[in-house]
C-alpha positions in Angstrom: 40.2 1.8 -48.9 38.4 0.4 -46.5 37.4 2.1 -42.7 38.7 0.8 -39.4 35.3 -1.3 -38.3 33.4 0.7 -35.7 32.6 -0.8 -32.4 30.1 1.3 -30.1 28.9 0.4 -26.7 26.6 2.1 -24.4 26.6 2.2 -20.8 26.7 4.5 -17.4 29.7 3.3 -16.1 28.8 4.7 -12.8 31.7 3.5 -11.1 34.4 1.3 -13.5 34.6 -2.3 -12.4 36.0 -5.0 -13.5 32.6 -6.6 -15.2 32.7 -2.8 -17.3 36.6 -4.0 -17.8 35.8 -7.4 -19.8 32.5 -5.8 -21.3 35.1 -3.3 -23.0 37.9 -5.8 -23.6 35.7 -8.2 -25.4 33.5 -5.3 -27.0 37.5 -4.0 -28.6 37.7 -7.3 -30.0 34.8 -7.4 -32.3 36.2 -4.3 -34.3 39.7 -1.7 -34.7 37.8 1.6 -32.8 35.6 1.2 -29.9 33.4 4.3 -29.1 32.1 4.6 -25.7 28.5 6.0 -25.6 28.1 7.2 -21.6 24.4 7.9 -20.4 23.6 11.6 -19.2 22.8 12.2 -15.8 19.2 12.7 -16.8 19.2 10.1 -19.0 19.9 7.5 -16.3 17.7 9.1 -13.8 15.1 8.4 -16.2 16.6 4.6 -16.8 17.0 3.8 -13.7 14.7 6.1 -11.5 17.8 6.9 -9.6 20.6 9.8 -9.9 23.9 8.0 -10.7 26.8 8.5 -7.8 28.9 10.2 -10.2 28.3 13.3 -12.7 29.1 12.3 -16.2 32.0 14.3 -16.5 33.4 12.1 -13.9 32.6 8.8 -15.2 34.3 10.2 -18.6 37.3 10.9 -17.0 37.1 6.9 -15.1 36.8 5.5 -18.3 39.7 7.3 -20.0 41.7 6.7 -17.2 41.2 3.0 -18.1 42.4 3.2 -21.6 40.1 1.0 -23.4 37.9 3.1 -25.4 39.6 5.5 -28.9 36.4 7.6 -28.5 34.5 8.3 -25.5 31.2 10.5 -26.4 28.2 11.6 -24.0 24.8 9.7 -25.0 21.6 11.2 -26.7 19.8 14.2 -24.2 16.2 11.8 -24.8 16.2 8.0 -24.5 15.9 5.9 -27.7 16.5 8.8 -30.3 20.0 7.2 -31.5 21.3 10.4 -32.6 24.8 8.9 -31.6 24.6 5.9 -33.2 23.7 7.8 -36.0 26.1 10.5 -36.0 29.1 7.7 -35.4 27.5 4.9 -38.0 28.9 1.8 -36.4 29.4 -1.1 -37.9 29.1 -3.3 -34.5 26.8 -2.3 -31.5 27.6 -4.8 -28.6 25.6 -4.6 -25.6 25.8 -6.1 -22.4 24.1 -9.3 -21.2 22.1 -7.5 -19.1 20.9 -4.2 -21.5 17.8 -6.5 -23.1 15.1 -3.8 -23.1 17.7 -1.7 -24.6 18.7 -4.8 -27.5 14.9 -4.8 -28.2 14.4 -0.7 -29.0 17.8 -0.9 -30.9 16.6 -3.6 -33.5 13.4 -2.0 -33.6 15.3 0.7 -35.4 17.6 -1.1 -37.2 15.9 -0.3 -40.7 15.7 3.1 -39.8 19.1 3.7 -39.9 20.8 4.5 -43.5 23.9 2.1 -43.0 24.0 -1.4 -41.7 25.0 -2.4 -38.3 25.0 -5.3 -36.4 24.2 -6.1 -32.8 26.3 -8.8 -30.7 25.9 -9.1 -26.6 28.7 -9.5 -25.0 28.6 -12.3 -22.0 28.6 -11.5 -18.3 32.3 -11.9 -16.9 31.3 -13.6 -13.7 27.4 -13.9 -13.8 25.7 -11.3 -12.1 28.3 -10.7 -9.4 29.6 -8.0 -10.9 26.4 -6.2 -11.7 26.7 -2.6 -10.7 23.3 -2.3 -9.0 24.6 -5.2 -6.9 28.0 -3.5 -6.1 26.2 -0.2 -5.0 24.4 -2.5 -2.6 27.9 -3.6 -0.7 
């Protein structure tokens, strides 16, 4: 019996907005099970040079309330270690249109994994209009 196709996404999800909802819905369409890895507070600090507005427990709670993910996990402790990916063994990793650096880093590691994974990019919902960094400025 074939297991359900697992789809994995990554993000900070610091204040859920329609762009996030679009991203999660479109990622979910790629398989049967959507797993969301939420960036830990210290990783967000390293990636974005700022702390998230909300703690990881709050960001996970907000995602659970949305009801779009089948499983929500905390991301890795260190950038580009890929422990969460190796644990979940997704069939597909969906990235947002604005996760280009993550895509480059991830593609450089694909051969290291003991399983096959496809990387897909989800188009933006409404261009850059709903990007978190823009919404947080308002």
